[in-house]
PLY file of the C-alpha trace (Angstrom):
ply
format ascii 1.0
element vertex 342
property float x
property float y
property float z
element edge 341
property int vertex1
property int vertex2
end_header
190.49 170.83 111.89
192.92 170.81 108.99
194.63 167.76 110.50
191.29 165.94 110.75
190.48 166.81 107.14
193.85 165.43 106.03
193.28 162.20 107.93
189.85 161.76 106.38
191.28 162.45 102.92
193.96 159.80 103.42
191.39 157.24 104.57
189.17 158.02 101.58
192.11 157.65 99.22
193.03 154.29 100.70
189.40 153.16 100.46
189.31 154.19 96.82
192.44 152.18 96.09
191.69 149.08 98.15
187.97 148.53 97.70
187.99 148.09 93.92
190.85 145.60 94.32
188.80 143.50 96.74
185.41 143.75 95.05
186.31 144.33 91.40
184.51 142.17 88.89
186.72 139.19 88.02
187.81 138.70 84.45
185.34 136.34 82.79
187.09 133.15 81.69
186.24 131.43 78.42
185.24 127.76 78.37
184.82 125.68 75.22
182.33 122.82 74.94
181.87 120.72 71.76
179.35 121.55 69.05
177.39 118.37 69.86
176.24 119.96 73.12
173.37 122.28 72.34
172.13 124.46 75.21
169.19 122.13 75.85
171.39 119.07 76.36
171.83 117.72 79.86
175.61 117.96 79.57
175.48 121.64 78.63
173.08 122.30 81.48
175.37 120.39 83.82
178.36 122.50 82.83
176.33 125.67 83.32
175.20 124.57 86.77
178.82 123.90 87.72
180.17 127.28 86.60
177.28 129.11 88.27
178.08 127.42 91.58
181.82 127.99 91.14
181.20 131.72 90.84
179.16 131.68 94.06
181.63 129.55 96.00
184.59 131.73 95.00
182.77 135.01 95.72
183.00 135.91 92.05
186.75 135.43 91.79
186.29 132.63 89.24
183.68 133.62 86.65
183.38 131.34 83.63
181.39 131.86 80.45
180.51 128.78 78.42
180.67 129.07 74.63
178.29 126.62 72.99
178.44 124.98 69.61
182.21 124.94 69.33
182.41 128.74 69.04
185.92 129.14 70.42
187.90 126.79 68.19
187.59 124.70 65.06
186.68 121.38 66.70
187.11 119.38 69.87
190.44 118.17 68.47
191.82 121.72 68.62
190.72 122.39 72.20
193.84 121.07 73.94
196.13 123.21 71.75
194.00 126.29 72.34
193.87 125.70 76.08
197.57 124.93 76.29
198.39 128.15 74.43
196.01 130.22 76.55
193.73 131.18 73.65
190.91 129.69 75.69
190.96 129.23 79.45
189.09 125.99 80.02
187.61 123.29 77.82
185.48 120.19 77.98
186.72 118.04 75.14
187.20 114.54 73.84
191.00 114.15 73.83
192.42 112.29 70.85
195.63 110.54 69.82
196.64 113.76 68.03
198.15 114.68 71.40
198.91 111.28 72.89
198.07 107.73 71.82
197.02 106.90 75.36
193.94 109.10 74.97
192.41 106.29 72.90
191.62 104.74 76.27
188.44 106.82 76.58
187.21 105.71 73.16
187.65 101.97 73.59
184.35 100.12 73.23
182.50 98.13 75.85
183.50 99.76 79.14
180.08 99.47 80.70
177.65 96.94 79.18
175.42 96.92 82.26
174.43 100.56 82.48
175.35 103.88 83.99
176.05 102.58 87.49
178.83 100.45 86.03
179.94 103.39 83.86
180.31 105.53 86.97
182.36 102.85 88.72
184.70 102.45 85.76
185.17 106.09 84.81
184.74 108.22 87.92
185.04 106.24 91.15
188.04 106.25 93.48
188.27 102.49 92.96
188.89 102.92 89.23
192.32 103.13 87.62
191.07 105.45 84.86
191.05 108.93 86.54
194.67 108.80 87.76
195.78 107.50 84.37
194.07 110.40 82.58
195.38 113.00 85.02
198.93 111.78 84.41
198.61 111.92 80.61
197.03 115.41 80.69
199.90 116.67 82.83
202.43 115.30 80.34
200.52 116.87 77.44
200.74 120.28 79.12
197.31 121.10 80.55
195.70 120.75 83.97
193.18 117.93 84.32
190.05 118.83 86.28
188.21 115.56 85.64
185.79 113.70 83.44
182.17 114.56 82.70
179.70 111.80 81.79
178.48 111.22 78.28
175.46 109.25 77.17
175.92 105.88 75.51
176.59 106.24 71.83
174.45 104.48 69.26
174.62 103.30 65.68
171.94 105.30 63.87
170.70 104.78 60.31
168.74 106.67 57.68
165.41 105.31 56.46
165.74 101.85 54.92
169.49 101.70 55.59
169.52 99.45 58.64
171.48 96.19 58.33
169.52 92.96 58.21
170.87 91.99 61.63
172.33 94.37 64.20
173.86 91.67 66.38
176.89 89.53 65.59
180.08 90.05 63.62
178.80 89.13 60.17
179.33 91.41 57.17
176.63 94.08 57.27
176.97 95.66 53.79
176.35 99.07 55.32
178.59 102.13 55.66
179.00 103.92 58.98
180.43 107.36 59.65
182.97 107.14 62.46
184.87 109.95 64.21
188.61 110.29 63.86
189.40 108.01 66.79
190.64 104.54 65.76
188.70 102.58 68.42
185.39 103.63 66.83
186.63 102.46 63.45
187.95 99.19 64.85
184.72 98.42 66.72
182.52 99.15 63.69
184.79 97.13 61.40
184.75 94.21 63.84
180.95 94.33 63.74
181.07 94.00 59.94
180.51 97.61 58.81
182.36 99.64 56.21
183.66 102.80 57.89
183.97 106.38 56.66
185.84 108.87 58.87
184.34 112.36 59.09
183.64 115.09 61.63
180.32 115.02 63.48
179.33 118.34 61.88
179.26 116.61 58.46
177.51 113.41 59.50
173.85 114.38 59.32
174.14 115.82 55.84
176.11 112.76 54.74
173.32 110.48 56.00
170.66 112.63 54.36
172.39 112.63 50.98
173.25 108.93 51.07
177.00 109.41 51.35
176.85 107.05 54.33
174.10 104.73 55.54
174.49 105.57 59.19
176.59 107.06 61.92
178.47 105.67 64.89
179.13 107.60 68.09
175.99 109.74 68.38
174.12 109.49 71.69
170.32 109.39 71.69
170.22 113.00 72.85
172.30 114.20 69.90
170.24 112.09 67.51
167.09 113.70 68.89
168.23 117.31 68.79
170.21 117.20 65.55
169.01 114.22 63.53
165.50 113.10 64.41
164.20 113.94 60.91
166.94 111.77 59.40
167.38 108.84 61.79
164.83 106.05 61.35
166.66 103.06 62.90
168.81 103.01 66.05
171.00 100.21 67.38
171.27 100.93 71.12
174.40 98.82 71.59
176.07 100.78 74.43
179.44 100.33 72.75
180.95 103.65 73.78
180.29 106.38 76.31
183.49 108.43 76.31
183.38 111.20 78.89
184.45 114.65 77.90
187.48 115.68 79.91
187.64 119.09 81.55
190.98 120.86 81.27
192.46 124.23 82.22
195.42 126.29 81.07
198.37 125.57 83.37
199.30 129.19 84.13
195.71 130.11 84.84
195.30 127.13 87.15
198.43 128.08 89.08
197.02 131.59 89.57
194.01 130.27 91.51
194.23 129.90 95.28
194.12 126.38 96.71
190.57 127.00 97.96
189.42 128.19 94.53
191.02 125.16 92.87
189.13 122.89 95.27
185.86 124.73 94.51
186.36 124.29 90.76
187.13 120.57 91.02
184.32 119.93 93.52
181.61 121.70 91.56
182.44 120.10 88.22
182.52 116.70 89.95
179.26 117.28 91.85
177.53 118.43 88.68
178.88 115.43 86.76
177.41 113.06 89.35
174.00 114.75 89.08
174.09 114.38 85.29
175.20 110.75 85.62
172.33 109.96 87.99
169.84 111.34 85.48
171.19 109.79 82.27
169.10 106.61 82.35
165.89 108.56 82.95
166.67 111.01 80.14
167.50 108.21 77.71
164.17 106.54 78.45
162.48 109.84 77.57
164.36 110.09 74.26
163.52 106.47 73.43
159.85 107.18 74.06
160.03 110.30 71.89
161.66 108.39 69.04
159.08 105.62 69.22
156.29 108.22 69.03
157.61 109.41 65.66
158.06 105.87 64.36
161.81 105.38 64.80
162.92 101.79 65.35
165.13 101.23 68.41
166.91 97.91 68.77
167.85 97.00 72.35
169.50 94.02 74.06
168.94 92.06 77.25
171.66 92.36 79.90
172.86 88.86 79.06
173.01 89.60 75.31
174.86 92.89 75.74
177.31 91.40 78.26
178.21 88.59 75.84
178.50 90.96 72.85
180.70 93.41 74.74
182.96 90.65 76.07
183.55 89.34 72.54
184.11 92.83 71.11
186.66 93.71 73.81
188.59 90.57 72.86
188.64 91.68 69.23
189.48 95.38 69.74
191.32 96.02 72.99
194.49 94.02 72.12
195.07 96.50 69.26
195.82 99.10 71.94
198.09 97.12 74.25
201.20 98.81 72.86
199.84 102.38 72.94
198.04 102.28 76.28
199.75 99.43 78.10
198.87 95.73 78.11
199.01 95.35 81.88
196.75 98.37 82.38
194.14 97.20 79.84
194.10 93.64 81.16
193.51 95.01 84.65
190.71 97.24 83.36
189.13 94.37 81.41
189.13 92.31 84.59
187.39 95.14 86.44
184.71 95.44 83.72
184.18 91.67 83.44
183.79 91.25 87.21
180.46 93.09 87.10
178.04 90.50 85.76
174.32 90.65 84.82
0 1
1 2
2 3
3 4
4 5
5 6
6 7
7 8
8 9
9 10
10 11
11 12
12 13
13 14
14 15
15 16
16 17
17 18
18 19
19 20
20 21
21 22
22 23
23 24
24 25
25 26
26 27
27 28
28 29
29 30
30 31
31 32
32 33
33 34
34 35
35 36
36 37
37 38
38 39
39 40
40 41
41 42
42 43
43 44
44 45
45 46
46 47
47 48
48 49
49 50
50 51
51 52
52 53
53 54
54 55
55 56
56 57
57 58
58 59
59 60
60 61
61 62
62 63
63 64
64 65
65 66
66 67
67 68
68 69
69 70
70 71
71 72
72 73
73 74
74 75
75 76
76 77
77 78
78 79
79 80
80 81
81 82
82 83
83 84
84 85
85 86
86 87
87 88
88 89
89 90
90 91
91 92
92 93
93 94
94 95
95 96
96 97
97 98
98 99
99 100
100 101
101 102
102 103
103 104
104 105
105 106
106 107
107 108
108 109
109 110
110 111
111 112
112 113
113 114
114 115
115 116
116 117
117 118
118 119
119 120
120 121
121 122
122 123
123 124
124 125
125 126
126 127
127 128
128 129
129 130
130 131
131 132
132 133
133 134
134 135
135 136
136 137
137 138
138 139
139 140
140 141
141 142
142 143
143 144
144 145
145 146
146 147
147 148
148 149
149 150
150 151
151 152
152 153
153 154
154 155
155 156
156 157
157 158
158 159
159 160
160 161
161 162
162 163
163 164
164 165
165 166
166 167
167 168
168 169
169 170
170 171
171 172
172 173
173 174
174 175
175 176
176 177
177 178
178 179
179 180
180 181
181 182
182 183
183 184
184 185
185 186
186 187
187 188
188 189
189 190
190 191
191 192
192 193
193 194
194 195
195 196
196 197
197 198
198 199
199 200
200 201
201 202
202 203
203 204
204 205
205 206
206 207
207 208
208 209
209 210
210 211
211 212
212 213
213 214
214 215
215 216
216 217
217 218
218 219
219 220
220 221
221 222
222 223
223 224
224 225
225 226
226 227
227 228
228 229
229 230
230 231
231 232
232 233
233 234
234 235
235 236
236 237
237 238
238 239
239 240
240 241
241 242
242 243
243 244
244 245
245 246
246 247
247 248
248 249
249 250
250 251
251 252
252 253
253 254
254 255
255 256
256 257
257 258
258 259
259 260
260 261
261 262
262 263
263 264
264 265
265 266
266 267
267 268
268 269
269 270
270 271
271 272
272 273
273 274
274 275
275 276
276 277
277 278
278 279
279 280
280 281
281 282
282 283
283 284
284 285
285 286
286 287
287 288
288 289
289 290
290 291
291 292
292 293
293 294
294 295
295 296
296 297
297 298
298 299
299 300
300 301
301 302
302 303
303 304
304 305
305 306
306 307
307 308
308 309
309 310
310 311
311 312
312 313
313 314
314 315
315 316
316 317
317 318
318 319
319 320
320 321
321 322
322 323
323 324
324 325
325 326
326 327
327 328
328 329
329 330
330 331
331 332
332 333
333 334
334 335
335 336
336 337
337 338
338 339
339 340
340 341
């Protein structure tokens, strides 16, 4: 009887030790997303859907909490440093030349004049040269690349009465535009005839409201709606830029995941990104309708007009980045973009 009791005690002790190890709640990982993504945005919802499914597919081993509104670090420009140092675990960010000049690739104008199907082909498909290029640069910078996540087309938005006389063409506009701290935005706006003022997105709406600048470049319709609809009265829907955020992970953390968990993370972020991409055109039509209801002017282009404008703007801007990104690479990419015609 005593022997049986001892055996039971040993089994219970082993159960006590082993079971918590197998079923213990995983440490919740911290993920940064930029302050432009409010919870209601389709990108934020897409990220949330991905991390929810990752937790299910890894049986809770990989649990990720998203921090909205740039809560984890100063700005998107700091995210790579924070992730590299392990202060945050994962991030969706717009990488900048602060870390490597080649990151300007994502901010070049006129990747996809013909819509989101073309955008998907250029930025996310296996036939594109962009994903492998970005993965290589991220590795050299010191973080693990998980992949891109689609962004809406950016616009040029203007306060009441501040629109230029003509949106189209490269004539002098006599209007000032806020641009983010990425040179391609500045170069594109300058080529279009605007004066440019560099400032963070968090300062832009107040600057437009107070007259410090006439308008802003780089804000998608969704951001204009959620953060600036009381300020924006004129929108040039020129499709110049649609830089994806890039999802990254701390190297040591990534190495700690099993191969199956790594696959689950990559797969679910990719699957969610494709769902968001498929819905972007529909969502933009909704935002356009909402803006028109409140009297906001939206200037659009025919496919032929936008194709011609983008072709000319690429000729003016892209050669500025041959040295930093690689002339052969950019010529090859330009050929891929140009091959898709209206």
